[in-house]
C-alpha positions in Angstrom: 6.1 -12.3 2.5 2.3 -11.7 1.5 1.0 -10.3 -1.6 -0.1 -6.4 -0.2 -3.6 -5.4 0.0 -3.1 -3.2 -3.4 -1.2 -5.8 -5.5 -4.1 -8.5 -4.6 -6.7 -5.8 -6.2 -4.3 -5.1 -9.0 -4.0 -8.3 -10.3 -8.1 -8.6 -9.6 -8.3 -5.8 -11.8 -5.6 -7.5 -14.4 -8.0 -10.0 -14.8 -11.2 -8.0 -14.9 -9.5 -5.9 -17.5 -8.4 -8.8 -19.9 -12.3 -10.9 -18.9 -10.0 -13.6 -17.1 -12.5 -15.6 -15.5 -10.5 -18.2 -14.5 -7.8 -15.5 -12.6 -10.5 -13.4 -11.4 -12.4 -16.5 -9.7 -9.1 -17.4 -7.9 -8.2 -13.2 -7.0 -12.3 -13.9 -4.7 -12.7 -15.9 -1.5 -15.8 -18.4 -1.7 -18.1 -16.1 0.1 -16.8 -13.4 -2.1 -19.2 -10.8 -2.3 -20.2 -7.4 -5.1 -21.8 -4.5 -4.7 -22.9 -2.8 -7.3 -23.4 1.4 -8.1 -27.1 0.8 -7.0 -26.2 -0.9 -3.9 -27.6 -4.3 -4.5 -25.3 -7.2 -3.6 -24.4 -10.9 -4.8 -22.2 -13.1 -2.7 -20.6 -16.1 -3.8 -17.6 -16.5 -6.3 -19.3 -18.9 -8.5 -22.6 -16.8 -8.7 -20.2 -13.7 -9.2 -18.2 -15.6 -12.5 -21.6 -15.9 -14.3 -22.6 -12.7 -13.2 -19.4 -11.5 -14.6 -19.5 -13.4 -17.6 -22.4 -12.2 -18.4 -21.6 -8.3 -18.1 -18.8 -9.1 -20.6 -21.5 -10.2 -23.0 -23.3 -6.6 -22.5 -20.0 -4.5 -22.1 -17.6 -6.1 -24.1 -13.8 -4.4 -23.4 -14.8 -3.5 -20.3 -11.9 -1.4 -18.5 -10.9 0.1 -15.6 -8.2 2.1 -15.1 -7.4 4.0 -11.9 -5.2 6.9 -11.4 -5.7 7.1 -7.4 -5.6 4.4 -4.8 -5.5 4.0 -0.9 -4.6 0.5 1.1 -4.6 -0.3 4.6 -4.4 -3.5 6.1 -7.4 -4.7 4.9 -9.4 -2.8 2.4 -8.1 -0.9 -0.9 -10.2 2.3 -2.5 -9.4 3.0 -6.3 -10.6 6.1 -8.4 -11.1 6.6 -12.1 -12.8 5.5 -14.9 -15.0 2.6 -16.3 -15.4 2.1 -19.8 -16.3 -0.1 -22.8 -19.3 -0.9 -25.2 -22.5 -2.0 -25.6 -23.8 -5.3 -27.1 -27.3 -5.1 -27.7 -29.2 -7.9 -29.1 -26.1 -9.5 -30.6 -24.6 -6.3 -32.6 -21.9 -4.7 -31.2 -22.5 -1.1 -30.7 -19.8 0.9 -32.4 -20.2 4.2 -29.7 -18.3 3.8 -25.9 -18.5 5.2 -22.5 -16.8 6.3 -20.2 -17.6 7.3 -16.2 -15.6 8.2 -13.5 -16.1 6.0 -10.6 -14.8 4.6 -7.5 -13.5 1.0 -6.1 -13.5 -0.8 -2.3 -12.5 -3.7 -1.9 -12.0 -6.0 1.3 -8.6 -8.2 1.0 -9.2 -11.3 3.5 -6.2 -13.8 3.4 -4.6 -12.8 -0.3 -7.6 -12.3 -2.0 -10.5 -10.0 -2.7 -13.4 -10.8 -0.3 -15.9 -7.8 -1.3 -15.6 -5.9 -4.4 -18.1 -2.8 -4.4 -18.6 0.3 -7.5 -19.6 3.3 -6.6 -20.5 5.5 -9.8 -23.4 6.9 -12.4 -25.0 4.3 -14.1 -26.7 6.0 -16.7 -24.8 4.7 -19.2 -26.0 1.1 -18.7 -28.7 2.3 -21.6 -26.5 3.0 -25.1 -27.6 6.1 -26.6 -31.2 6.1 -29.0 -29.9 7.1 -32.5 -32.2 8.3 -34.8 -32.8 5.4 -37.9 -32.2 7.0 -40.7 -34.8 8.7 -43.1 -37.1 6.3 -45.3 -36.6 7.2 -49.6 
């Protein structure tokens, strides 16, 4: 029996949370399309793996936690939060970010064909911290 759409998405989310690019690639169709929270779409699994690699470098510890999921025969909607840290000009920032988010996945032949994220993007830039006073 083939995996359910929710099982397919759960494997994909686990791969994202583990920053496991090989497992992510295995879970994507070759013509996988990612649509970000600004509505920009990128297609091609290999391009997306390169994009995820850069994303994980800029936002270490990125993870998806969902507390509700709805699925039909070919789609899965997840609702929860995304969180992570920032790496700016190499040093890792001590602060973390977390934002309510939703994801929509379209499944084809037991793989993620489309992955879309919906969230506020204000978290993208780390907070500005005041410089310590000069002595």
